[in-house]
Wavefront OBJ file of the C-alpha trace (Angstrom):
o trace
v -46.665 22.047 18.687
v -44.767 23.073 15.470
v -45.815 26.367 14.175
v -45.226 25.028 10.576
v -47.610 22.055 10.905
v -51.255 23.429 10.427
v -50.612 24.790 7.232
v -48.597 21.965 5.519
v -50.234 19.915 3.473
v -53.732 20.970 3.653
v -56.388 21.199 1.073
v -59.204 23.851 1.283
v -62.783 22.541 0.822
v -64.289 23.928 -1.957
v -66.677 26.968 -1.569
v -69.920 27.997 -3.439
v -71.871 31.049 -4.827
v -69.830 34.661 -5.479
v -70.808 37.450 -3.400
v -73.226 39.835 -3.876
v -72.679 43.573 -4.237
v -74.694 45.676 -1.552
v -75.130 49.438 -1.731
v -75.952 51.193 0.987
v -77.610 54.788 1.508
v -74.047 56.060 2.591
v -72.919 59.646 1.262
v -69.761 60.565 -0.401
v -67.949 63.939 -0.425
v -66.762 64.937 -4.008
v -63.994 67.260 -3.699
v -60.843 64.401 -3.383
v -59.812 62.171 -0.727
v -59.799 64.807 2.297
v -62.379 66.089 4.693
v -63.080 69.700 5.321
v -62.881 69.271 8.922
v -60.152 72.223 9.233
v -62.262 74.662 7.191
v -63.573 76.736 10.173
v -59.942 76.912 11.561
v -58.196 78.143 8.239
v -60.901 80.852 7.184
v -60.059 82.563 10.595
v -56.367 82.728 10.117
v -55.442 85.984 8.712
v -54.982 86.045 4.970
v -56.422 83.074 4.086
v -59.826 82.104 2.591
v -62.427 79.432 3.477
v -62.376 76.489 1.368
v -65.807 75.894 -0.329
v -67.958 73.656 1.040
v -67.643 70.273 -0.849
v -71.022 68.884 -2.449
v -72.202 65.578 -1.074
v -73.396 62.530 -3.425
v -76.063 59.822 -2.014
v -77.119 56.481 -4.207
v -80.156 58.855 -5.072
v -77.802 60.809 -7.165
v -76.574 57.952 -9.593
v -77.510 58.843 -13.158
v -80.087 56.610 -14.647
v -81.843 55.473 -11.861
v -84.182 53.326 -11.005
v -82.931 51.290 -13.944
v -79.292 51.787 -13.335
v -78.788 50.176 -9.766
v -78.917 46.763 -10.798
v -76.194 47.438 -13.547
v -73.839 49.338 -10.878
v -73.548 46.526 -8.411
v -73.813 43.607 -10.993
v -71.876 44.605 -13.936
v -70.371 48.178 -13.610
v -68.382 47.645 -10.057
v -67.376 44.250 -10.492
v -65.302 45.019 -13.801
v -64.139 48.187 -11.831
v -62.615 46.210 -9.191
v -60.800 43.998 -11.418
v -59.080 46.777 -12.766
v -58.565 48.366 -9.807
v -56.952 45.083 -8.363
v -54.348 45.253 -10.662
v -52.752 48.613 -10.679
v -49.427 49.900 -8.688
v -51.113 52.483 -6.276
v -54.471 51.415 -5.266
v -54.341 53.847 -2.196
v -55.075 56.865 -4.163
v -58.096 56.770 -6.874
v -57.729 60.355 -8.224
v -55.596 59.718 -11.145
v -56.372 60.810 -14.531
v -55.838 57.290 -15.852
v -58.395 55.920 -13.806
v -60.839 58.481 -14.175
v -60.167 57.107 -18.351
v -60.482 53.064 -17.199
v -63.922 54.125 -15.326
v -65.303 55.911 -18.359
v -64.503 53.307 -20.689
v -66.280 50.821 -18.276
v -68.894 52.993 -18.064
v -69.810 53.295 -21.331
v -69.357 49.647 -22.192
v -71.726 48.843 -19.012
v -74.063 51.233 -18.376
v -74.433 52.021 -22.489
v -78.125 52.918 -21.950
v -77.335 55.837 -19.505
v -74.822 58.137 -21.232
v -72.615 60.136 -18.770
v -69.332 61.675 -18.308
v -67.644 61.163 -15.420
v -65.466 63.526 -13.383
v -62.600 63.288 -10.538
v -64.293 66.062 -8.528
v -67.871 67.065 -8.242
v -69.323 64.484 -9.910
v -72.250 61.630 -8.519
v -70.845 58.660 -10.279
v -66.822 59.005 -9.453
v -67.716 60.276 -6.159
v -70.112 56.956 -5.018
v -67.654 54.791 -6.923
v -64.736 56.060 -4.464
v -67.245 54.957 -1.505
v -67.743 51.649 -3.017
v -63.875 51.222 -3.257
v -62.980 52.225 0.117
v -65.597 49.858 1.420
v -63.897 46.805 -0.598
v -60.824 47.737 1.109
v -62.802 47.355 4.332
v -64.259 44.348 3.261
v -60.854 42.714 2.368
v -59.932 43.825 6.090
v -63.167 42.008 7.538
v -62.555 38.724 5.316
v -58.765 38.357 6.880
v -60.617 38.602 10.423
v -63.052 35.648 9.772
v -59.797 33.758 7.554
v -57.949 33.892 10.896
v -60.808 33.059 12.952
v -61.565 30.107 10.677
v -58.093 28.762 10.859
v -57.793 28.907 14.458
v -60.956 26.955 14.316
v -60.072 23.996 12.147
v -57.012 22.679 13.919
v -57.478 21.023 16.844
v -53.644 22.197 18.009
v -54.870 25.416 18.735
v -56.513 24.227 21.698
v -56.287 27.726 24.053
v -55.991 31.521 23.854
v -52.213 30.752 24.802
v -51.713 28.368 22.288
v -53.155 30.869 19.426
v -51.077 34.003 21.040
v -48.254 32.140 20.470
v -49.019 31.193 16.733
v -49.934 34.833 16.283
v -46.755 36.447 17.717
v -44.347 33.821 15.609
v -46.498 34.096 12.378
v -45.812 38.139 13.004
v -42.959 39.126 14.441
v -42.330 42.481 16.079
v -39.440 44.884 14.474
v -36.201 44.667 16.494
v -34.795 47.774 18.069
v -31.056 48.844 16.453
v -28.773 51.402 16.309
v -27.644 52.588 13.320
v -24.369 54.181 12.274
v -25.494 57.618 13.455
v -26.310 56.464 16.645
v -29.962 56.972 16.115
v -32.544 53.788 17.149
v -34.429 52.244 14.456
v -36.767 49.691 14.024
v -35.817 46.934 11.906
v -38.216 44.156 10.432
v -37.611 40.786 10.673
v -35.947 38.859 8.021
v -38.728 36.407 7.695
v -42.795 36.870 8.404
v -43.904 33.285 8.537
v -47.382 34.325 7.850
v -46.538 35.153 4.138
v -45.872 31.611 3.577
v -47.000 28.393 3.092
v -44.731 26.538 4.904
v -42.121 27.034 7.247
v -39.813 24.875 8.407
v -37.482 25.730 11.470
v -36.254 22.007 12.128
v -32.710 23.586 11.783
v -32.101 26.810 13.515
v -29.465 27.816 11.392
v -31.528 27.095 8.319
v -35.268 28.083 8.404
v -36.909 26.874 5.105
v -39.857 28.759 3.615
v -41.920 27.849 0.637
v -44.996 28.934 -1.090
v -44.535 33.034 -1.030
v -48.000 34.410 -0.307
v -49.754 30.914 0.229
v -50.459 30.917 4.202
v -53.970 29.658 4.003
v -55.105 33.033 5.542
v -53.696 35.119 2.889
v -55.236 32.591 -0.058
v -58.616 32.969 2.334
v -58.539 36.400 2.021
v -57.344 37.088 -1.426
v -61.037 34.833 -2.353
v -62.916 38.163 -1.394
v -61.646 39.535 -4.163
v -62.376 36.464 -6.552
v -65.988 36.423 -4.919
v -66.614 40.222 -5.484
v -65.509 39.860 -9.465
v -67.332 36.327 -9.903
v -69.275 37.671 -13.120
v -66.499 39.502 -14.990
v -65.306 37.569 -18.424
v -62.296 35.644 -17.692
v -60.528 37.391 -20.445
v -60.749 41.114 -19.005
v -57.685 42.478 -17.603
v -56.403 38.890 -18.237
v -52.839 40.425 -19.304
v -52.693 41.694 -15.396
v -52.388 39.605 -12.318
v -53.985 41.226 -9.210
v -51.022 42.660 -7.279
v -52.995 45.324 -5.310
v -55.766 42.618 -4.347
v -52.562 40.535 -3.000
v -51.052 43.331 -1.252
v -54.241 44.526 0.424
v -54.936 40.591 1.516
v -51.540 40.714 2.723
v -51.372 43.953 4.427
v -54.911 42.733 5.792
v -54.182 39.593 7.680
v -50.754 40.747 8.675
v -52.965 43.829 10.587
v -55.585 40.963 11.430
v -53.180 38.610 13.141
v -51.890 41.264 15.398
v -55.494 41.167 16.993
v -54.834 37.764 18.208
v -51.595 38.707 20.290
v -53.156 37.797 23.593
v -55.111 34.665 22.419
v -58.267 36.383 21.855
v -59.841 38.563 19.185
v -59.315 42.260 20.017
v -59.518 45.516 17.816
v -57.149 48.037 19.014
v -58.380 51.656 19.765
v -59.551 54.166 17.600
v -44.234 44.771 -4.888
v -46.321 42.454 -6.291
v -45.289 42.649 -10.318
v -41.923 40.604 -9.297
v -43.921 37.434 -9.045
v -43.436 34.973 -11.609
v -46.515 33.669 -13.542
v -46.120 30.481 -11.579
v -46.069 31.895 -8.234
v -49.177 33.948 -9.492
v -51.200 30.719 -10.721
v -50.377 29.016 -7.143
v -51.832 31.852 -5.378
v -55.054 32.427 -7.541
v -55.640 28.452 -7.577
v -55.369 28.307 -3.977
v -57.512 31.254 -3.153
v -60.055 29.794 -5.297
v -60.839 27.192 -2.929
v -62.194 29.587 -0.485
v -64.073 31.614 -2.573
v -67.773 31.705 -0.688
v -65.917 30.602 2.774
v -66.895 33.317 4.679
v -70.890 34.303 3.278
v -72.936 36.315 5.942
v -39.298 58.251 8.363
v -36.622 56.203 6.521
v -38.607 52.864 5.388
v -37.862 49.817 6.839
v -36.428 48.500 4.191
v -33.983 51.396 3.857
v -32.797 51.178 7.374
v -32.276 47.105 6.779
v -30.112 47.729 3.983
v -27.906 50.045 6.185
v -27.585 47.249 8.729
v -26.542 44.834 6.129
v -29.988 43.282 6.230
v -33.640 42.328 4.198
v -37.034 42.571 5.352
v -38.918 39.337 5.728
v -41.625 41.202 3.264
v -39.274 41.789 0.770
v -37.773 38.405 0.798
v -41.132 36.835 -0.110
v -41.183 38.762 -3.100
v -37.514 37.632 -4.364
v -37.376 33.640 -3.697
v -39.165 31.585 -6.839
v -39.846 28.716 -4.479
v -43.478 27.349 -5.029
l 1 2 3 4 5 6 7 8 9 10 11 12 13 14 15 16 17 18 19 20 21 22 23 24 25 26 27 28 29 30 31 32 33 34 35 36 37 38 39 40 41 42 43 44 45 46 47 48 49 50 51 52 53 54 55 56 57 58 59 60 61 62 63 64 65 66 67 68 69 70 71 72 73 74 75 76 77 78 79 80 81 82 83 84 85 86 87 88 89 90 91 92 93 94 95 96 97 98 99 100 101 102 103 104 105 106 107 108 109 110 111 112 113 114 115 116 117 118 119 120 121 122 123 124 125 126 127 128 129 130 131 132 133 134 135 136 137 138 139 140 141 142 143 144 145 146 147 148 149 150 151 152 153 154 155 156 157 158 159 160 161 162 163 164 165 166 167 168 169 170 171 172 173 174 175 176 177 178 179 180 181 182 183 184 185 186 187 188 189 190 191 192 193 194 195 196 197 198 199 200 201 202 203 204 205 206 207 208 209 210 211 212 213 214 215 216 217 218 219 220 221 222 223 224 225 226 227 228 229 230 231 232 233 234 235 236 237 238 239 240 241 242 243 244 245 246 247 248 249 250 251 252 253 254 255 256 257 258 259 260 261 262 263 264 265 266 267 268 269 270
l 271 272 273 274 275 276 277 278 279 280 281 282 283 284 285 286 287 288 289 290 291 292 293 294 295 296
l 297 298 299 300 301 302 303 304 305 306 307 308 309 310 311 312 313 314 315 316 317 318 319 320 321 322
């Protein structure tokens, strides 16, 4: 079976409905992103003081209840997700610029509940962080469903062995090399097939990859972002592309493919801004077709540079093919 065959020339079925934002009665610590699991040990060390116990918040602490809950989930959170999907660093939420934006969103969407948000010891922003982390996890869950659907869709994937072969081909392992200091380093492959719409290996000396970030599984996973912001007006943050959402989707798909390394799904034990507008248009148009499809040390790049190689992930950003 040709590995690039199942992803070539196919059109995803149109899907329906937008995702519904759900909120559990989960709790969130307000003192930043770190927990206080080491407080007792630190307090016992000589000359050190135990950190104050952080305050915890629940959904019942949201200002303006009960009337605010519907707007919180239906309007406020989707607008926040639309914003956070465009930032350069989606992994840290405790930036003052984020606070400025989220306050503006609150003032607009929750105008009947006057409230001032804060980075710490404040319920709304604390709960917002919790919902955002759940949104991150939701992207990972969507990637798992996307790959399962991908394997189910094509008759070529008729056995666990075939699925395993595709997964290991799509996400190849780094290669161990010796650098100029005689240290062992792991060098990423020069091509990650899972990041491309098609990969033609008919000429072993000239592999041709086309459609960066347009593999079916990435588009399907990115649709989770489109679903979560379905009701946000199209002009909101229209001047920015969702580079952070695409990064999350790509990372989630790579991780999920590794779960299929033996042919069955097994959980392990416990630069986007360079894309052209043409590429973004193709990526987002492709992802729209999957909306609603799953309802219910030195960096590696530096190591590659030292050996005169290019990371396969970087290649996907730099090319300008359709």
